[in-house]
DRENVEXKOL-818849 format. One line per 4 residues: number of its first residue (from 0); for each residue y, x, z of C-alpha. Coordinates in steps of 0.001 Angstrom, whole numbers, plus 524288, in hexadecimal, padded with zeros to 5 digits. Each point is the difference from the previous one (the first is absolute). Layout:
NUM = Y/X/Z  ...
//
This chain:
0 = 9AF47/C8DC2/4C6EB  7F71E/80672/80B3D  7F941/7F584/807CB  801BD/80578/80F9E
4 = 7F69B/7F95D/805D3  7F679/8049D/7F3F6  80354/80CA1/8023E  7FEEF/80065/80E66
8 = 7F22B/7F700/7FF8A  7FABB/80CA0/7F3D6  8034C/80AF6/80A89  7FAF5/7F77B/80ADE
12 = 7F252/800F6/7F98B  7F6BE/808A2/8028C  7F412/80865/7F6F5  7F3EB/7FC67/8022A
16 = 7F5D6/80588/806AE  7F547/80996/7FADD  80B0B/804AF/7F61A  7FE8B/7F0FE/7FA29
20 = 7F248/800AC/7FC8D  7F6D2/7F2E5/80230  7F575/7F956/7FC5F  807B6/7F56C/7F5EC
24 = 803FE/80AFB/7F95E  7F17A/8071D/7FDE1  7FB43/7F40F/7FD5B  80B7B/7FD22/7F479
28 = 7FDA1/80DB6/7FBAE  7F014/7FC97/800E2  80004/7F55F/7F645  808CD/805A4/7F676
32 = 7F6C0/80CE1/7FDD7  7F4B1/7F828/7FF86  8065B/7F784/7F4FA  8002C/80BE0/7F6FF
36 = 7F245/7FD5E/7FADC  7FFD4/80C92/7F6A8  80146/80899/80BF0  7F6E7/7F755/8090D
40 = 7F503/7FEBA/7F2D0  8033C/81002/7FE24  7FC56/804DD/80DB0  7F5A0/7F4F4/80482
44 = 7F978/7FFCE/7F1F4  80186/80E3E/7FC45  7F7B5/806C2/80AD4  7F473/7F4CA/7FE2F
48 = 7FCC9/802C5/7F363  80203/8103C/802B6  7F5B5/7FAA9/80B42  7F62E/7F971/7F69F
52 = 8017B/8095A/7F682  7FEB4/80B44/806C0  7F8D8/7FAC8/80CAA  7F573/7FA58/7FC1D
56 = 7F8E3/80999/7FBE0  7EFB0/801A7/8007E  7FE41/80A85/8085D  8097D/7FC9E/80903
60 = 7F879/7F82F/807EB  7F7E6/80A62/80532  80838/80CBF/7FFBF  804CA/8015C/80D34
64 = 80D5C/802A7/802F9  801D1/802D6/80F64  7FE6F/7F201/80621  7FE14/7F83B/7F575
68 = 7FF7F/8034C/7F08F  80750/8054F/7F3A3  8030F/7EFCA/7FCA0  807F6/800B8/80CD8
72 = 8063E/80C17/7FEF1  804C5/7FB97/7F3E2  80373/7F0CD/804D1  8074C/806ED/8078A
76 = 807C7/80B18/7F717  802DA/7F369/7FA52  803AE/7F5CF/8094F  80B02/80D12/80355
80 = 80372/80034/7F1A3  80309/7F138/80145  8080B/7FE40/80B4D  8073D/80B52/7FC5A
84 = 803C5/7F871/7F457  802B6/7F733/803BF  809D6/8053D/80D1E  8060D/807F3/7F5CC
88 = 800EB/7F55A/7F55C  8064C/7F806/80BAD  8075C/80743/805AA  807A0/802BD/7F1D7
92 = 802F5/7F50E/7FEF6  80D6B/801BA/806ED  80265/8079D/7F08F  800B5/7F21A/7FB86
96 = 807A7/7FC2B/80BB6  80AAC/809FE/7FDA4  802B5/7FD6C/7F277  801AF/7F10F/803A2
100 = 80B78/804E6/808E4  7F816/7FF66/80C2C  80077/8095E/8064F  80E9F/8000F/8000C
104 = 7FF9A/7F2D8/80444  7F6FA/803E0/80C45  80E2E/8095B/804F4  804AC/7F1CA/80324
108 = 7F6FF/7FE36/80981  7FDCB/80571/80F25  7F143/80451/7F86D  7FD55/80D75/80441
112 = 7FAB6/808B6/7F641  7F498/804AF/809EA  7FCFB/7F077/8022C  802A1/7FD8C/7F15E
116 = 7F569/80B1B/7FAC6  7F551/7FB3B/80B64  800D2/7F2CB/7FAB0  7FBC1/8053A/7F2DD
120 = 7F762/809A7/8059C  7FA3A/7F274/8070A  801D9/7F9E7/7F216  7F53E/809DF/7F9CA
124 = 7F938/7FECA/80993  7FA88/7F2D3/7FEA3  7FDBD/80396/7F14D  7F901/80AFE/80350
128 = 7F64A/7F743/80A91  7FDE1/7F6D1/7F3E8  7FB8B/80C56/7F710  7F7B8/806EE/809C6
132 = 7FA1C/7F1DD/802DE  7FB30/7FD9E/7F3B7  7FB3D/80DED/7FB3E  7F653/7FFCC/80DDF
136 = 7FCF1/7F0D1/7FEC7  7FB47/8041F/7F046  7F7B9/80B7B/80601  7F92C/7F699/80A36
140 = 7FF5D/7F6FD/7F654  7F590/808C1/7F541  7F86F/80350/80B51  8048E/80FBC/7FB78
144 = 806A2/80633/80A92  7F77F/8021F/80C7A  80718/80340/80E75  7FE90/7FB7A/80D39
148 = 809C3/7F4F9/802F5  8074A/805C4/80678  80595/80994/7F835  80303/7F5C3/7F576
152 = 80B13/7FB19/80A02  801DB/80D06/80378  7FF87/8074B/7F1BF  80A47/7F2A3/7FBB6
156 = 8082A/7FF02/80987  8039C/81096/7FE79  8011F/7FCBF/7F48C  80C6C/7F707/7FFDF
160 = 804F1/8065C/80B05  800FF/80BA1/7F78D  805A1/7F9BA/7F380  80BA5/7FF66/80A04
164 = 80323/80E50/7FA66  80230/7F8C0/7F0EA  80690/7F75E/806D5  80B1C/806BC/8033C
168 = 7FC15/808F6/7F39A  804D3/7F385/7F74D  80B54/7FCB1/8061C  803C0/80E33/7FF27
172 = 7FD71/7FE17/7F0B6  8076A/7F202/7FFBE  80CB5/80827/8037F  7FD38/80A6D/7F803
176 = 7FB12/7FAE8/7F42D  8070A/7F70B/7F4B6  7FB47/7F52C/800C3  7FEC0/7FD74/7F1F6
180 = 7F2E0/809E3/801B2  7FCBD/80196/80DF6  7F3AC/7F98C/7FD3F  7FB9E/8070D/7F554
184 = 8032D/80E0D/806F3  7F879/7FA7F/80AF7  7F37F/7FDF7/7FA33  7FFD1/80D67/7F9C2
188 = 802C4/80567/80C76  7F709/7F9B6/80785  7F6AB/80286/7F58A  8025A/80FF3/8024C
192 = 8004C/7FCEA/80F7D  7F285/7FA35/7FEF9  7FB44/80CA1/7F9C2  80700/807C1/8053F
196 = 7FB51/7FBB2/80F63  7F17C/7FCC2/7FDB1  80001/7F35A/7FB03  7F6FE/7FE9E/7F389
200 = 7FB3D/80F94/7FEF4  7FD9B/808EC/80D8A  80878/80A7F/8036E  7F74D/8084E/8038D
204 = 7FA50/7FE69/7EF0D  80E73/80393/7FB64  80250/80F4F/7FE75  8049F/807AA/80C22
208 = 80E4F/8017D/7FC7E  8005B/7F1A1/7FD05  7F959/7FD3A/80D16  80AB2/805CF/8072E
212 = 80A85/7F892/7FA6D  7F799/7F344/80144  7FFE9/8028F/80F12  80FB9/7FF14/7FFEA
216 = 80082/7F321/7F72D  801D0/7F154/8095D  7F259/7F983/7FC16  7F859/80EDF/80590
220 = 80184/7FC48/80DBF  7FF13/7F05A/7FD84  7F47D/80369/7F7CC  7F8E5/80601/80AE0
224 = 801BB/7F96E/80C1E  7FC74/7F2A2/7FAA1  7F270/80558/7FC09  7FDFA/80744/80B0F
228 = 7FA70/7F4B5/807DD  7F611/7FF1E/7F816  7FBF7/8101F/7FBE1  801DC/800C6/80DBA
232 = 8046D/80EBD/7FDDB  809BF/80072/80BAF  80F3F/800DD/7FBB9  808DD/80B63/7FDB4
236 = 80B22/7FD80/8049C  807DD/805B4/7F3B4  7FD50/7F383/7FA04  80766/7F771/80AB3
240 = 809D9/809C7/7FDF3  80049/7FD07/7F323  800C8/7F1FA/800BC  80A78/7FF53/808FD
244 = 80915/80AAB/7FC03  7FF21/7F817/7EECE  8040C/7F46B/80BC0  80C4B/805AC/803A9
248 = 803FA/80492/7F4D9  7FD3C/7F1D2/7F7BA  80573/7FA86/80B63  80C09/8060D/8028B
252 = 80230/801B2/7F1C8  7FEFC/7F084/7FE8E  80917/7FDE4/80B18  80973/80B08/7FA60
256 = 80045/7FA0B/7F099  800DC/7F333/80742  80BD5/802D6/8079D  806D0/8076D/7F3A8
260 = 7FE41/7F233/7F7D1  80519/7F6F3/80B8A  80D37/80954/7FF1F  804D0/7FBBB/7F2D4
264 = 80473/7F29A/8056F
//
């Protein structure tokens, strides 16, 4: 038999503000993510290895690129790649939570879909910041990357904030794909998007037909924007539209899939 006083107490509770968002939950999510050693190692170590392999060419010391040198350009590209890996993997960790039934448990809490997505995105950005910082530290220690102090901070911040797009992307894929192979598929998808977006090979070197397709991919606009401070060639409004459009698509898809998952309780 139901206790009347308990029923009255539950009915009288107020839904927390901000949809249930709070710093305690955020702290716990960050701690859980950083305990996944494989994700942290791949997100931080892989971009550093790539920079050591491709960014330390002796010719890069004197070969100019805008307000810096080619080594700085390569460093920014690989920092973006690392940030994209980190935030996508961080967001996609929800696939494990889905397989464990955690998404269904959330349906019993006052945490709103939007608040939950915000917490996950911020958690992924923490790992993204770690990846960007690691690549930039290696670039500074090796002494190869050359640009002004302002550009070091400006480009690094641009890369980090821009990786927000792929935190939403990771969440979307985490809810969309099965947990047993989501990480493997993400690795392949990001590799293809990185080539299409010009992170590894400039899009200008592709055939014209491929260039036309590449300009519509998620990494193209972001890649162009984060390099703009170094190159000093101005901003094309289509780059910003590209980033904003994909952010809306990925965030909207993540919220939609979250609602679908929690509705199954």
